mmCIF file of the N, C-alpha and C atoms, coordinates in Angstrom:
data_MODEL
# 
_entry.id   MODEL 
# 
loop_
_atom_site.group_PDB 
_atom_site.id 
_atom_site.type_symbol 
_atom_site.label_atom_id 
_atom_site.label_alt_id 
_atom_site.label_comp_id 
_atom_site.label_asym_id 
_atom_site.label_entity_id 
_atom_site.label_seq_id 
_atom_site.pdbx_PDB_ins_code 
_atom_site.Cartn_x 
_atom_site.Cartn_y 
_atom_site.Cartn_z 
_atom_site.occupancy 
_atom_site.B_iso_or_equiv 
_atom_site.pdbx_formal_charge 
_atom_site.auth_seq_id 
_atom_site.auth_comp_id 
_atom_site.auth_asym_id 
_atom_site.auth_atom_id 
_atom_site.pdbx_PDB_model_num 
ATOM 1   N N  . MET A 1 1  ? -33.088 -34.757 -38.778 1.00 0.00 ? 1  MET A N  1 
ATOM 2   C CA . MET A 1 1  ? -32.418 -34.304 -40.491 1.00 0.00 ? 1  MET A CA 1 
ATOM 3   C C  . MET A 1 1  ? -30.996 -33.811 -40.251 1.00 0.00 ? 1  MET A C  1 
ATOM 4   N N  . VAL A 1 2  ? -29.951 -34.059 -41.714 1.00 0.00 ? 2  VAL A N  1 
ATOM 5   C CA . VAL A 1 2  ? -29.008 -33.318 -41.621 1.00 0.00 ? 2  VAL A CA 1 
ATOM 6   C C  . VAL A 1 2  ? -29.463 -32.474 -42.750 1.00 0.00 ? 2  VAL A C  1 
ATOM 7   N N  . SER A 1 3  ? -28.999 -31.420 -42.763 1.00 0.00 ? 3  SER A N  1 
ATOM 8   C CA . SER A 1 3  ? -29.389 -30.671 -44.169 1.00 0.00 ? 3  SER A CA 1 
ATOM 9   C C  . SER A 1 3  ? -27.767 -30.586 -44.920 1.00 0.00 ? 3  SER A C  1 
ATOM 10  N N  . ASP A 1 4  ? -28.193 -30.495 -45.939 1.00 0.00 ? 4  ASP A N  1 
ATOM 11  C CA . ASP A 1 4  ? -27.488 -30.785 -47.131 1.00 0.00 ? 4  ASP A CA 1 
ATOM 12  C C  . ASP A 1 4  ? -25.870 -29.543 -46.776 1.00 0.00 ? 4  ASP A C  1 
ATOM 13  N N  . ALA A 1 5  ? -26.490 -28.439 -46.433 1.00 0.00 ? 5  ALA A N  1 
ATOM 14  C CA . ALA A 1 5  ? -25.040 -27.826 -45.737 1.00 0.00 ? 5  ALA A CA 1 
ATOM 15  C C  . ALA A 1 5  ? -24.354 -28.522 -45.139 1.00 0.00 ? 5  ALA A C  1 
ATOM 16  N N  . GLN A 1 6  ? -24.669 -28.886 -44.272 1.00 0.00 ? 6  GLN A N  1 
ATOM 17  C CA . GLN A 1 6  ? -24.117 -29.468 -43.135 1.00 0.00 ? 6  GLN A CA 1 
ATOM 18  C C  . GLN A 1 6  ? -23.472 -30.642 -43.409 1.00 0.00 ? 6  GLN A C  1 
ATOM 19  N N  . LYS A 1 7  ? -23.775 -31.645 -44.289 1.00 0.00 ? 7  LYS A N  1 
ATOM 20  C CA . LYS A 1 7  ? -23.030 -32.657 -45.267 1.00 0.00 ? 7  LYS A CA 1 
ATOM 21  C C  . LYS A 1 7  ? -21.780 -31.815 -45.659 1.00 0.00 ? 7  LYS A C  1 
ATOM 22  N N  . ARG A 1 8  ? -22.241 -30.921 -45.969 1.00 0.00 ? 8  ARG A N  1 
ATOM 23  C CA . ARG A 1 8  ? -20.666 -30.033 -47.105 1.00 0.00 ? 8  ARG A CA 1 
ATOM 24  C C  . ARG A 1 8  ? -19.899 -29.974 -46.249 1.00 0.00 ? 8  ARG A C  1 
ATOM 25  N N  . ALA A 1 9  ? -20.547 -29.233 -45.273 1.00 0.00 ? 9  ALA A N  1 
ATOM 26  C CA . ALA A 1 9  ? -19.391 -28.344 -44.290 1.00 0.00 ? 9  ALA A CA 1 
ATOM 27  C C  . ALA A 1 9  ? -18.871 -29.580 -43.714 1.00 0.00 ? 9  ALA A C  1 
ATOM 28  N N  . LYS A 1 10 ? -19.498 -30.604 -42.997 1.00 0.00 ? 10 LYS A N  1 
ATOM 29  C CA . LYS A 1 10 ? -18.585 -32.093 -43.006 1.00 0.00 ? 10 LYS A CA 1 
ATOM 30  C C  . LYS A 1 10 ? -17.975 -32.729 -43.482 1.00 0.00 ? 10 LYS A C  1 
ATOM 31  N N  . VAL A 1 11 ? -17.913 -32.675 -45.039 1.00 0.00 ? 11 VAL A N  1 
ATOM 32  C CA . VAL A 1 11 ? -16.745 -32.901 -46.085 1.00 0.00 ? 11 VAL A CA 1 
ATOM 33  C C  . VAL A 1 11 ? -16.061 -32.115 -46.186 1.00 0.00 ? 11 VAL A C  1 
ATOM 34  N N  . ASN A 1 12 ? -16.287 -30.830 -46.054 1.00 0.00 ? 12 ASN A N  1 
ATOM 35  C CA . ASN A 1 12 ? -14.647 -29.789 -46.348 1.00 0.00 ? 12 ASN A CA 1 
ATOM 36  C C  . ASN A 1 12 ? -14.009 -29.953 -45.403 1.00 0.00 ? 12 ASN A C  1 
ATOM 37  N N  . PHE A 1 13 ? -14.762 -29.684 -44.295 1.00 0.00 ? 13 PHE A N  1 
ATOM 38  C CA . PHE A 1 13 ? -14.002 -30.022 -42.647 1.00 0.00 ? 13 PHE A CA 1 
ATOM 39  C C  . PHE A 1 13 ? -13.282 -31.065 -42.855 1.00 0.00 ? 13 PHE A C  1 
ATOM 40  N N  . ILE A 1 14 ? -13.751 -32.055 -43.323 1.00 0.00 ? 14 ILE A N  1 
ATOM 41  C CA . ILE A 1 14 ? -12.420 -33.298 -43.348 1.00 0.00 ? 14 ILE A CA 1 
ATOM 42  C C  . ILE A 1 14 ? -11.726 -33.729 -44.114 1.00 0.00 ? 14 ILE A C  1 
ATOM 43  N N  . LYS A 1 15 ? -11.936 -32.674 -45.672 1.00 0.00 ? 15 LYS A N  1 
ATOM 44  C CA . LYS A 1 15 ? -11.023 -32.489 -46.755 1.00 0.00 ? 15 LYS A CA 1 
ATOM 45  C C  . LYS A 1 15 ? -9.663  -32.058 -46.026 1.00 0.00 ? 15 LYS A C  1 
ATOM 46  N N  . ASP A 1 16 ? -10.361 -30.421 -45.074 1.00 0.00 ? 16 ASP A N  1 
ATOM 47  C CA . ASP A 1 16 ? -9.587  -29.784 -44.959 1.00 0.00 ? 16 ASP A CA 1 
ATOM 48  C C  . ASP A 1 16 ? -8.434  -29.648 -44.004 1.00 0.00 ? 16 ASP A C  1 
ATOM 49  N N  . HIS A 1 17 ? -9.066  -30.751 -42.847 1.00 0.00 ? 17 HIS A N  1 
ATOM 50  C CA . HIS A 1 17 ? -8.399  -31.126 -41.460 1.00 0.00 ? 17 HIS A CA 1 
ATOM 51  C C  . HIS A 1 17 ? -7.767  -32.466 -41.319 1.00 0.00 ? 17 HIS A C  1 
ATOM 52  N N  . PRO A 1 18 ? -7.538  -33.106 -42.468 1.00 0.00 ? 18 PRO A N  1 
ATOM 53  C CA . PRO A 1 18 ? -7.623  -35.016 -42.122 1.00 0.00 ? 18 PRO A CA 1 
ATOM 54  C C  . PRO A 1 18 ? -6.313  -35.640 -40.962 1.00 0.00 ? 18 PRO A C  1 
ATOM 55  N N  . LEU A 1 19 ? -5.375  -34.808 -40.606 1.00 0.00 ? 19 LEU A N  1 
ATOM 56  C CA . LEU A 1 19 ? -4.897  -34.853 -39.339 1.00 0.00 ? 19 LEU A CA 1 
ATOM 57  C C  . LEU A 1 19 ? -6.078  -35.412 -37.864 1.00 0.00 ? 19 LEU A C  1 
ATOM 58  N N  . GLN A 1 20 ? -7.355  -33.962 -37.882 1.00 0.00 ? 20 GLN A N  1 
ATOM 59  C CA . GLN A 1 20 ? -7.520  -33.741 -36.729 1.00 0.00 ? 20 GLN A CA 1 
ATOM 60  C C  . GLN A 1 20 ? -8.938  -35.045 -37.169 1.00 0.00 ? 20 GLN A C  1 
ATOM 61  N N  . GLN A 1 21 ? -9.112  -35.298 -38.147 1.00 0.00 ? 21 GLN A N  1 
ATOM 62  C CA . GLN A 1 21 ? -10.214 -36.338 -38.451 1.00 0.00 ? 21 GLN A CA 1 
ATOM 63  C C  . GLN A 1 21 ? -9.630  -38.028 -38.460 1.00 0.00 ? 21 GLN A C  1 
ATOM 64  N N  . THR A 1 22 ? -8.304  -37.958 -38.345 1.00 0.00 ? 22 THR A N  1 
ATOM 65  C CA . THR A 1 22 ? -7.178  -39.431 -38.057 1.00 0.00 ? 22 THR A CA 1 
ATOM 66  C C  . THR A 1 22 ? -7.685  -39.510 -36.661 1.00 0.00 ? 22 THR A C  1 
ATOM 67  N N  . TYR A 1 23 ? -7.001  -38.324 -35.695 1.00 0.00 ? 23 TYR A N  1 
ATOM 68  C CA . TYR A 1 23 ? -6.984  -38.600 -34.299 1.00 0.00 ? 23 TYR A CA 1 
ATOM 69  C C  . TYR A 1 23 ? -8.617  -38.866 -33.509 1.00 0.00 ? 23 TYR A C  1 
ATOM 70  N N  . TRP A 1 24 ? -9.791  -38.087 -34.360 1.00 0.00 ? 24 TRP A N  1 
ATOM 71  C CA . TRP A 1 24 ? -10.733 -38.452 -33.854 1.00 0.00 ? 24 TRP A CA 1 
ATOM 72  C C  . TRP A 1 24 ? -10.901 -39.592 -33.963 1.00 0.00 ? 24 TRP A C  1 
ATOM 73  N N  . ASN A 1 25 ? -10.935 -40.590 -34.956 1.00 0.00 ? 25 ASN A N  1 
ATOM 74  C CA . ASN A 1 25 ? -11.168 -41.805 -35.500 1.00 0.00 ? 25 ASN A CA 1 
ATOM 75  C C  . ASN A 1 25 ? -10.311 -42.591 -34.546 1.00 0.00 ? 25 ASN A C  1 
ATOM 76  N N  . ARG A 1 26 ? -9.104  -42.283 -34.565 1.00 0.00 ? 26 ARG A N  1 
ATOM 77  C CA . ARG A 1 26 ? -8.716  -43.227 -33.684 1.00 0.00 ? 26 ARG A CA 1 
ATOM 78  C C  . ARG A 1 26 ? -8.996  -43.314 -32.063 1.00 0.00 ? 26 ARG A C  1 
ATOM 79  N N  . LYS A 1 27 ? -8.961  -41.708 -31.293 1.00 0.00 ? 27 LYS A N  1 
ATOM 80  C CA . LYS A 1 27 ? -9.812  -41.710 -30.474 1.00 0.00 ? 27 LYS A CA 1 
ATOM 81  C C  . LYS A 1 27 ? -11.055 -42.601 -30.493 1.00 0.00 ? 27 LYS A C  1 
ATOM 82  N N  . SER A 1 28 ? -11.824 -42.258 -30.922 1.00 0.00 ? 28 SER A N  1 
ATOM 83  C CA . SER A 1 28 ? -13.135 -43.183 -31.295 1.00 0.00 ? 28 SER A CA 1 
ATOM 84  C C  . SER A 1 28 ? -13.171 -44.459 -30.745 1.00 0.00 ? 28 SER A C  1 
ATOM 85  N N  . ALA A 1 29 ? -12.304 -44.927 -31.699 1.00 0.00 ? 29 ALA A N  1 
ATOM 86  C CA . ALA A 1 29 ? -11.917 -46.315 -31.669 1.00 0.00 ? 29 ALA A CA 1 
ATOM 87  C C  . ALA A 1 29 ? -11.460 -47.005 -30.357 1.00 0.00 ? 29 ALA A C  1 
ATOM 88  N N  . VAL A 1 30 ? -11.091 -46.315 -29.640 1.00 0.00 ? 30 VAL A N  1 
ATOM 89  C CA . VAL A 1 30 ? -10.534 -46.826 -28.134 1.00 0.00 ? 30 VAL A CA 1 
ATOM 90  C C  . VAL A 1 30 ? -11.189 -46.973 -27.508 1.00 0.00 ? 30 VAL A C  1 
ATOM 91  N N  . ARG A 1 31 ? -11.979 -45.827 -27.291 1.00 0.00 ? 31 ARG A N  1 
ATOM 92  C CA . ARG A 1 31 ? -13.374 -45.279 -26.569 1.00 0.00 ? 31 ARG A CA 1 
ATOM 93  C C  . ARG A 1 31 ? -14.873 -46.388 -26.738 1.00 0.00 ? 31 ARG A C  1 
ATOM 94  N N  . SER A 1 32 ? -14.601 -46.618 -28.336 1.00 0.00 ? 32 SER A N  1 
ATOM 95  C CA . SER A 1 32 ? -15.639 -47.791 -28.382 1.00 0.00 ? 32 SER A CA 1 
ATOM 96  C C  . SER A 1 32 ? -15.098 -49.572 -27.732 1.00 0.00 ? 32 SER A C  1 
ATOM 97  N N  . PHE A 1 33 ? -13.901 -49.608 -27.755 1.00 0.00 ? 33 PHE A N  1 
ATOM 98  C CA . PHE A 1 33 ? -12.978 -50.765 -27.613 1.00 0.00 ? 33 PHE A CA 1 
ATOM 99  C C  . PHE A 1 33 ? -13.066 -51.003 -25.396 1.00 0.00 ? 33 PHE A C  1 
ATOM 100 N N  . ILE A 1 34 ? -13.192 -49.926 -24.482 1.00 0.00 ? 34 ILE A N  1 
ATOM 101 C CA . ILE A 1 34 ? -12.949 -49.732 -23.588 1.00 0.00 ? 34 ILE A CA 1 
ATOM 102 C C  . ILE A 1 34 ? -14.545 -49.823 -22.844 1.00 0.00 ? 34 ILE A C  1 
ATOM 103 N N  . ASN A 1 35 ? -15.582 -48.523 -23.832 1.00 0.00 ? 35 ASN A N  1 
ATOM 104 C CA . ASN A 1 35 ? -17.016 -48.714 -23.198 1.00 0.00 ? 35 ASN A CA 1 
ATOM 105 C C  . ASN A 1 35 ? -17.739 -49.504 -23.294 1.00 0.00 ? 35 ASN A C  1 
ATOM 106 N N  . VAL A 1 36 ? -17.527 -50.293 -24.755 1.00 0.00 ? 36 VAL A N  1 
ATOM 107 C CA . VAL A 1 36 ? -18.600 -51.422 -25.154 1.00 0.00 ? 36 VAL A CA 1 
ATOM 108 C C  . VAL A 1 36 ? -19.475 -51.842 -24.358 1.00 0.00 ? 36 VAL A C  1 
ATOM 109 N N  . GLU A 1 37 ? -20.458 -51.560 -24.725 1.00 0.00 ? 37 GLU A N  1 
ATOM 110 C CA . GLU A 1 37 ? -21.730 -52.328 -23.851 1.00 0.00 ? 37 GLU A CA 1 
ATOM 111 C C  . GLU A 1 37 ? -22.265 -53.874 -23.982 1.00 0.00 ? 37 GLU A C  1 
ATOM 112 N N  . LEU A 1 38 ? -21.722 -54.626 -22.987 1.00 0.00 ? 38 LEU A N  1 
ATOM 113 C CA . LEU A 1 38 ? -21.307 -55.789 -22.534 1.00 0.00 ? 38 LEU A CA 1 
ATOM 114 C C  . LEU A 1 38 ? -23.014 -56.362 -22.376 1.00 0.00 ? 38 LEU A C  1 
ATOM 115 N N  . HIS A 1 39 ? -24.199 -56.012 -22.088 1.00 0.00 ? 39 HIS A N  1 
ATOM 116 C CA . HIS A 1 39 ? -24.894 -56.522 -21.701 1.00 0.00 ? 39 HIS A CA 1 
ATOM 117 C C  . HIS A 1 39 ? -26.480 -56.121 -22.340 1.00 0.00 ? 39 HIS A C  1 
ATOM 118 N N  . GLY A 1 40 ? -26.293 -55.453 -23.423 1.00 0.00 ? 40 GLY A N  1 
ATOM 119 C CA . GLY A 1 40 ? -27.750 -55.463 -24.067 1.00 0.00 ? 40 GLY A CA 1 
ATOM 120 C C  . GLY A 1 40 ? -28.658 -56.130 -24.905 1.00 0.00 ? 40 GLY A C  1 
ATOM 121 N N  . SER A 1 41 ? -29.653 -56.005 -25.502 1.00 0.00 ? 41 SER A N  1 
ATOM 122 C CA . SER A 1 41 ? -30.478 -56.740 -25.416 1.00 0.00 ? 41 SER A CA 1 
ATOM 123 C C  . SER A 1 41 ? -30.224 -57.773 -26.759 1.00 0.00 ? 41 SER A C  1 
ATOM 124 N N  . LYS A 1 42 ? -29.250 -56.443 -27.680 1.00 0.00 ? 42 LYS A N  1 
ATOM 125 C CA . LYS A 1 42 ? -28.641 -57.278 -29.018 1.00 0.00 ? 42 LYS A CA 1 
ATOM 126 C C  . LYS A 1 42 ? -27.114 -57.130 -28.644 1.00 0.00 ? 42 LYS A C  1 
ATOM 127 N N  . PRO A 1 43 ? -26.127 -58.336 -28.721 1.00 0.00 ? 43 PRO A N  1 
ATOM 128 C CA . PRO A 1 43 ? -25.006 -57.929 -28.375 1.00 0.00 ? 43 PRO A CA 1 
ATOM 129 C C  . PRO A 1 43 ? -24.168 -57.625 -29.782 1.00 0.00 ? 43 PRO A C  1 
ATOM 130 N N  . THR A 1 44 ? -23.153 -56.773 -29.893 1.00 0.00 ? 44 THR A N  1 
ATOM 131 C CA . THR A 1 44 ? -22.448 -56.290 -30.632 1.00 0.00 ? 44 THR A CA 1 
ATOM 132 C C  . THR A 1 44 ? -21.347 -57.998 -31.129 1.00 0.00 ? 44 THR A C  1 
ATOM 133 N N  . LYS A 1 45 ? -20.570 -58.213 -32.432 1.00 0.00 ? 45 LYS A N  1 
ATOM 134 C CA . LYS A 1 45 ? -19.444 -59.369 -32.236 1.00 0.00 ? 45 LYS A CA 1 
ATOM 135 C C  . LYS A 1 45 ? -18.721 -59.096 -31.311 1.00 0.00 ? 45 LYS A C  1 
ATOM 136 N N  . LEU A 1 46 ? -18.128 -57.329 -30.756 1.00 0.00 ? 46 LEU A N  1 
ATOM 137 C CA . LEU A 1 46 ? -17.785 -57.034 -29.628 1.00 0.00 ? 46 LEU A CA 1 
ATOM 138 C C  . LEU A 1 46 ? -17.186 -57.525 -28.640 1.00 0.00 ? 46 LEU A C  1 
ATOM 139 N N  . ALA A 1 47 ? -19.223 -57.204 -28.316 1.00 0.00 ? 47 ALA A N  1 
ATOM 140 C CA . ALA A 1 47 ? -19.609 -57.356 -26.682 1.00 0.00 ? 47 ALA A CA 1 
ATOM 141 C C  . ALA A 1 47 ? -19.391 -59.143 -27.004 1.00 0.00 ? 47 ALA A C  1 
ATOM 142 N N  . GLN A 1 48 ? -19.202 -59.697 -28.062 1.00 0.00 ? 48 GLN A N  1 
ATOM 143 C CA . GLN A 1 48 ? -19.642 -61.237 -27.796 1.00 0.00 ? 48 GLN A CA 1 
ATOM 144 C C  . GLN A 1 48 ? -18.542 -61.783 -28.152 1.00 0.00 ? 48 GLN A C  1 
ATOM 145 N N  . ALA A 1 49 ? -17.743 -60.998 -28.462 1.00 0.00 ? 49 ALA A N  1 
ATOM 146 C CA . ALA A 1 49 ? -15.880 -61.858 -28.329 1.00 0.00 ? 49 ALA A CA 1 
ATOM 147 C C  . ALA A 1 49 ? -15.444 -61.571 -26.750 1.00 0.00 ? 49 ALA A C  1 
ATOM 148 N N  . ILE A 1 50 ? -15.971 -60.340 -26.305 1.00 0.00 ? 50 ILE A N  1 
ATOM 149 C CA . ILE A 1 50 ? -15.521 -59.800 -24.903 1.00 0.00 ? 50 ILE A CA 1 
ATOM 150 C C  . ILE A 1 50 ? -16.107 -60.864 -23.924 1.00 0.00 ? 50 ILE A C  1 
ATOM 151 N N  . ASN A 1 51 ? -16.944 -60.988 -23.502 1.00 0.00 ? 51 ASN A N  1 
ATOM 152 C CA . ASN A 1 51 ? -17.846 -61.851 -22.835 1.00 0.00 ? 51 ASN A CA 1 
ATOM 153 C C  . ASN A 1 51 ? -17.440 -63.361 -23.321 1.00 0.00 ? 51 ASN A C  1 
ATOM 154 N N  . GLU A 1 52 ? -16.529 -63.673 -24.112 1.00 0.00 ? 52 GLU A N  1 
ATOM 155 C CA . GLU A 1 52 ? -16.310 -65.063 -24.275 1.00 0.00 ? 52 GLU A CA 1 
ATOM 156 C C  . GLU A 1 52 ? -14.816 -65.024 -23.696 1.00 0.00 ? 52 GLU A C  1 
ATOM 157 N N  . ASN A 1 53 ? -14.197 -64.005 -23.973 1.00 0.00 ? 53 ASN A N  1 
ATOM 158 C CA . ASN A 1 53 ? -12.736 -63.339 -23.303 1.00 0.00 ? 53 ASN A CA 1 
ATOM 159 C C  . ASN A 1 53 ? -12.512 -62.970 -22.160 1.00 0.00 ? 53 ASN A C  1 
ATOM 160 N N  . ARG A 1 54 ? -13.051 -62.768 -21.578 1.00 0.00 ? 54 ARG A N  1 
ATOM 161 C CA . ARG A 1 54 ? -13.746 -61.728 -20.275 1.00 0.00 ? 54 ARG A CA 1 
ATOM 162 C C  . ARG A 1 54 ? -12.228 -61.231 -19.370 1.00 0.00 ? 54 ARG A C  1 
ATOM 163 N N  . ILE A 1 55 ? -11.443 -62.404 -19.153 1.00 0.00 ? 55 ILE A N  1 
ATOM 164 C CA . ILE A 1 55 ? -10.236 -62.329 -18.272 1.00 0.00 ? 55 ILE A CA 1 
ATOM 165 C C  . ILE A 1 55 ? -9.231  -61.894 -19.311 1.00 0.00 ? 55 ILE A C  1 
ATOM 166 N N  . GLN A 1 56 ? -9.387  -61.831 -20.700 1.00 0.00 ? 56 GLN A N  1 
ATOM 167 C CA . GLN A 1 56 ? -8.134  -61.456 -21.472 1.00 0.00 ? 56 GLN A CA 1 
ATOM 168 C C  . GLN A 1 56 ? -8.360  -59.935 -21.615 1.00 0.00 ? 56 GLN A C  1 
ATOM 169 N N  . TYR A 1 57 ? -9.863  -59.875 -21.476 1.00 0.00 ? 57 TYR A N  1 
ATOM 170 C CA . TYR A 1 57 ? -10.124 -58.405 -21.893 1.00 0.00 ? 57 TYR A CA 1 
ATOM 171 C C  . TYR A 1 57 ? -9.810  -57.858 -20.690 1.00 0.00 ? 57 TYR A C  1 
ATOM 172 N N  . ILE A 1 58 ? -9.867  -57.941 -19.379 1.00 0.00 ? 58 ILE A N  1 
ATOM 173 C CA . ILE A 1 58 ? -9.349  -57.200 -18.025 1.00 0.00 ? 58 ILE A CA 1 
ATOM 174 C C  . ILE A 1 58 ? -7.766  -57.122 -18.112 1.00 0.00 ? 58 ILE A C  1 
ATOM 175 N N  . ASN A 1 59 ? -7.538  -57.799 -18.534 1.00 0.00 ? 59 ASN A N  1 
ATOM 176 C CA . ASN A 1 59 ? -5.843  -58.146 -18.762 1.00 0.00 ? 59 ASN A CA 1 
ATOM 177 C C  . ASN A 1 59 ? -5.430  -56.911 -19.847 1.00 0.00 ? 59 ASN A C  1 
ATOM 178 N N  . ASP A 1 60 ? -6.053  -57.118 -20.803 1.00 0.00 ? 60 ASP A N  1 
ATOM 179 C CA . ASP A 1 60 ? -5.780  -55.624 -21.805 1.00 0.00 ? 60 ASP A CA 1 
ATOM 180 C C  . ASP A 1 60 ? -6.035  -54.830 -21.216 1.00 0.00 ? 60 ASP A C  1 
ATOM 181 N N  . LEU A 1 61 ? -7.288  -54.111 -20.151 1.00 0.00 ? 61 LEU A N  1 
ATOM 182 C CA . LEU A 1 61 ? -7.518  -52.709 -20.367 1.00 0.00 ? 61 LEU A CA 1 
ATOM 183 C C  . LEU A 1 61 ? -6.461  -52.554 -19.122 1.00 0.00 ? 61 LEU A C  1 
ATOM 184 N N  . LYS A 1 62 ? -5.966  -53.572 -18.198 1.00 0.00 ? 62 LYS A N  1 
ATOM 185 C CA . LYS A 1 62 ? -4.839  -53.100 -17.091 1.00 0.00 ? 62 LYS A CA 1 
ATOM 186 C C  . LYS A 1 62 ? -3.083  -52.643 -17.554 1.00 0.00 ? 62 LYS A C  1 
ATOM 187 N N  . GLU A 1 63 ? -3.811  -53.375 -19.148 1.00 0.00 ? 63 GLU A N  1 
ATOM 188 C CA . GLU A 1 63 ? -2.263  -53.122 -19.743 1.00 0.00 ? 63 GLU A CA 1 
ATOM 189 C C  . GLU A 1 63 ? -2.134  -51.929 -20.306 1.00 0.00 ? 63 GLU A C  1 
ATOM 190 N N  . PHE A 1 64 ? -3.148  -51.392 -20.988 1.00 0.00 ? 64 PHE A N  1 
ATOM 191 C CA . PHE A 1 64 ? -3.839  -50.228 -21.400 1.00 0.00 ? 64 PHE A CA 1 
ATOM 192 C C  . PHE A 1 64 ? -3.521  -48.880 -20.627 1.00 0.00 ? 64 PHE A C  1 
ATOM 193 N N  . LYS A 1 65 ? -4.083  -49.476 -19.093 1.00 0.00 ? 65 LYS A N  1 
ATOM 194 C CA . LYS A 1 65 ? -3.800  -48.282 -18.273 1.00 0.00 ? 65 LYS A CA 1 
ATOM 195 C C  . LYS A 1 65 ? -2.618  -48.019 -17.921 1.00 0.00 ? 65 LYS A C  1 
ATOM 196 N N  . GLN A 1 66 ? -1.476  -49.162 -17.410 1.00 0.00 ? 66 GLN A N  1 
ATOM 197 C CA . GLN A 1 66 ? -0.480  -48.920 -17.601 1.00 0.00 ? 66 GLN A CA 1 
ATOM 198 C C  . GLN A 1 66 ? 0.085   -48.203 -18.764 1.00 0.00 ? 66 GLN A C  1 
ATOM 199 N N  . ASP A 1 67 ? 0.027   -48.324 -20.082 1.00 0.00 ? 67 ASP A N  1 
ATOM 200 C CA . ASP A 1 67 ? 0.673   -47.988 -20.900 1.00 0.00 ? 67 ASP A CA 1 
ATOM 201 C C  . ASP A 1 67 ? 0.282   -46.416 -20.846 1.00 0.00 ? 67 ASP A C  1 
ATOM 202 N N  . ILE A 1 68 ? -0.433  -46.013 -20.590 1.00 0.00 ? 68 ILE A N  1 
ATOM 203 C CA . ILE A 1 68 ? -1.233  -44.986 -20.610 1.00 0.00 ? 68 ILE A CA 1 
ATOM 204 C C  . ILE A 1 68 ? -0.493  -43.838 -19.571 1.00 0.00 ? 68 ILE A C  1 
ATOM 205 N N  . GLU A 1 69 ? -0.453  -44.653 -18.532 1.00 0.00 ? 69 GLU A N  1 
ATOM 206 C CA . GLU A 1 69 ? 0.676   -44.053 -17.636 1.00 0.00 ? 69 GLU A CA 1 
ATOM 207 C C  . GLU A 1 69 ? 1.546   -43.752 -17.529 1.00 0.00 ? 69 GLU A C  1 
ATOM 208 N N  . GLN A 1 70 ? 2.692   -44.621 -18.181 1.00 0.00 ? 70 GLN A N  1 
ATOM 209 C CA . GLN A 1 70 ? 3.886   -44.458 -19.413 1.00 0.00 ? 70 GLN A CA 1 
ATOM 210 C C  . GLN A 1 70 ? 3.686   -43.817 -19.807 1.00 0.00 ? 70 GLN A C  1 
ATOM 211 N N  . ARG A 1 71 ? 2.977   -43.321 -20.928 1.00 0.00 ? 71 ARG A N  1 
ATOM 212 C CA . ARG A 1 71 ? 2.886   -42.213 -20.977 1.00 0.00 ? 71 ARG A CA 1 
ATOM 213 C C  . ARG A 1 71 ? 2.477   -41.354 -21.016 1.00 0.00 ? 71 ARG A C  1 
ATOM 214 N N  . LEU A 1 72 ? 1.543   -40.627 -20.480 1.00 0.00 ? 72 LEU A N  1 
ATOM 215 C CA . LEU A 1 72 ? 1.798   -39.560 -19.835 1.00 0.00 ? 72 LEU A CA 1 
ATOM 216 C C  . LEU A 1 72 ? 3.153   -38.929 -18.611 1.00 0.00 ? 72 LEU A C  1 
ATOM 217 N N  . LYS A 1 73 ? 3.560   -39.846 -18.471 1.00 0.00 ? 73 LYS A N  1 
ATOM 218 C CA . LYS A 1 73 ? 4.817   -39.559 -17.594 1.00 0.00 ? 73 LYS A CA 1 
ATOM 219 C C  . LYS A 1 73 ? 6.035   -39.169 -18.719 1.00 0.00 ? 73 LYS A C  1 
ATOM 220 N N  . ASP A 1 74 ? 5.817   -39.803 -19.901 1.00 0.00 ? 74 ASP A N  1 
ATOM 221 C CA . ASP A 1 74 ? 7.191   -39.779 -20.777 1.00 0.00 ? 74 ASP A CA 1 
ATOM 222 C C  . ASP A 1 74 ? 6.835   -38.092 -21.118 1.00 0.00 ? 74 ASP A C  1 
ATOM 223 N N  . LEU A 1 75 ? 5.331   -37.631 -21.480 1.00 0.00 ? 75 LEU A N  1 
ATOM 224 C CA . LEU A 1 75 ? 5.146   -36.455 -22.170 1.00 0.00 ? 75 LEU A CA 1 
ATOM 225 C C  . LEU A 1 75 ? 5.624   -35.804 -21.114 1.00 0.00 ? 75 LEU A C  1 
ATOM 226 N N  . GLN A 1 76 ? 5.243   -35.666 -19.769 1.00 0.00 ? 76 GLN A N  1 
ATOM 227 C CA . GLN A 1 76 ? 5.382   -34.714 -19.387 1.00 0.00 ? 76 GLN A CA 1 
ATOM 228 C C  . GLN A 1 76 ? 7.291   -34.550 -18.206 1.00 0.00 ? 76 GLN A C  1 
ATOM 229 N N  . GLN A 1 77 ? 7.677   -34.735 -19.230 1.00 0.00 ? 77 GLN A N  1 
ATOM 230 C CA . GLN A 1 77 ? 9.605   -34.779 -19.159 1.00 0.00 ? 77 GLN A CA 1 
ATOM 231 C C  . GLN A 1 77 ? 9.836   -33.573 -19.579 1.00 0.00 ? 77 GLN A C  1 
# 
């Protein structure tokens, strides 16, 4: 159970740090897409879509990998 003080602290943090919250939200979305549970007892719509399009999902992950590698190179120059 989350106390009222914790809830207020979270709201205040989000209000005071909107860019950090945006960053965390985007990072979470990417991780959710990459690490989706594909074989759970009750698959999500995303898991169902991935299972229906497994080859596309694999290709997309490979493309992300290349994009990440390129981005790292760009940032390290």
